[in-house]
N, C-alpha and C positions, 0 to 999 in steps of 0.2 A: 433482449437479443442475444444472439449467439452465433458464433463463427461456425459456418458448416463446412464439411468435407471437401468442398468443391471451392471453396474461397468466398462466398457469398454470406452476407448476414441474414440471418433469419429471425423473425421476430414470433413467429406461429410454435407455439409449445410444442404441437403434435409433431412437426417436422422434426423437433429435437428429439424425440421419443420419450418426452415426457406428456402424460395424459393428465389434463385438468378435468379434475371433477369435485364435487363436493363430497361425493361420499370417500369413505376410508378404504384403504386396499382391502382386497377381499381376503378372508380367512385364509391363512396357507399361503399366500402370495409372498414374494420376497420384494424387500423396498429396493428403490435405484439410488446408487450413489450421488449426493449434489455436485461432485465434482467432474465426474466423466459421464454420467446418467444413464451408466449401464448398471445391471442388476447385481445386488450384493448377495451372495449366498452366505449362509450360516458360518461356514467354515472360513471364510476370508473376510468377516468384517471387523471392523475397529469403530468404536464409539468414539466421536468427537465431543467436545466441551458442552456442546447443546444436544447430545444424546442422539444424533443421527448418525445411522450407520453409514462408513466409508470404507472403499477398500484400503488395505493397508498402506498401499504407496500413494494412495491419492489425499490422506489426511494431513500431510506435511505441505509446507510451502515448498515451492519448486525453485526459488533461487538459493544460488549455491553460498552456504554460511549461513542461512537462516533455518532455523528448526522450529518456526512458530506452527502451531497446530491450526487447521483451518477449521472453521465453522461454515455453514450454510449462509449464514448472513454476513460473516466478515472475509469472503473469499471472491476475489475477482478472476475473471477468466479472459486471457489475452494471447491471442497467437497460440491456442492449444495448450496453455501453461495455466496453473492455478496459482495465485500469488495471494497473499495475507494484506491486510489492511496497509501495514507500515510499508512492505516492499512496493505496493502499487503506488502509493503516495510519494516515495522517493523516485521511483522510475518513470512514471507517467504524468505527475502534476506538473503544472506548468511552470518553469524555473523564473526566479527573480533576480535580476541582476542590479548590481550597484549596493550601496549600503542597505542595511536593514532600516525598516521605520524607525524614527526618531534617533536614528545614529548619524554621525556627521561623515561626508564624504572627504574623500583625501584631499581635495582642495581645501575644504574648510580646516581639516587639521593640520596642512602645512602652514596655513593662516593664522592658527591659534597657536602653534608652536613658534613661528616667527614673533608673533606677539608676547608670548610669555618670555622668549629670549632677549627682545628688547627691553621689557620690564626688569628681567633681572639684571641686565647690564647696566640700567639706571639707576637700580638700587643699590649696585656696587660703587657706582660713582659717588652716589650720595652719601656712603657710609665712608669712603675714602676721603671726601671732602672734609668731613667732620673732624 
């Protein structure tokens, strides 16, 4: 699926400008950038880690402060921006609230702290009585 310029979602690859074919590109044709789907010319191409040609501006994650290099496999498109796996996960994964699995909640911690305090006071009284 891809977000079209008019705001609709497209699943048809030919509408997005990509042509699906089992044949490889014709000899002498220029490849398309996986990020923006436009033609990448020889003078402006930069190869990503997976050896696919990108435009110089398309090869980096577009989140401020993140400089991760994009690959065709690890690239997520959202609202016209290209994100790396890590940024997409932190921005768009469902949030989990409350204590992490296996950890105690605030109420459980307060109860444990009160129990430990009572235990310390009891031990101090036993020591003083001896």
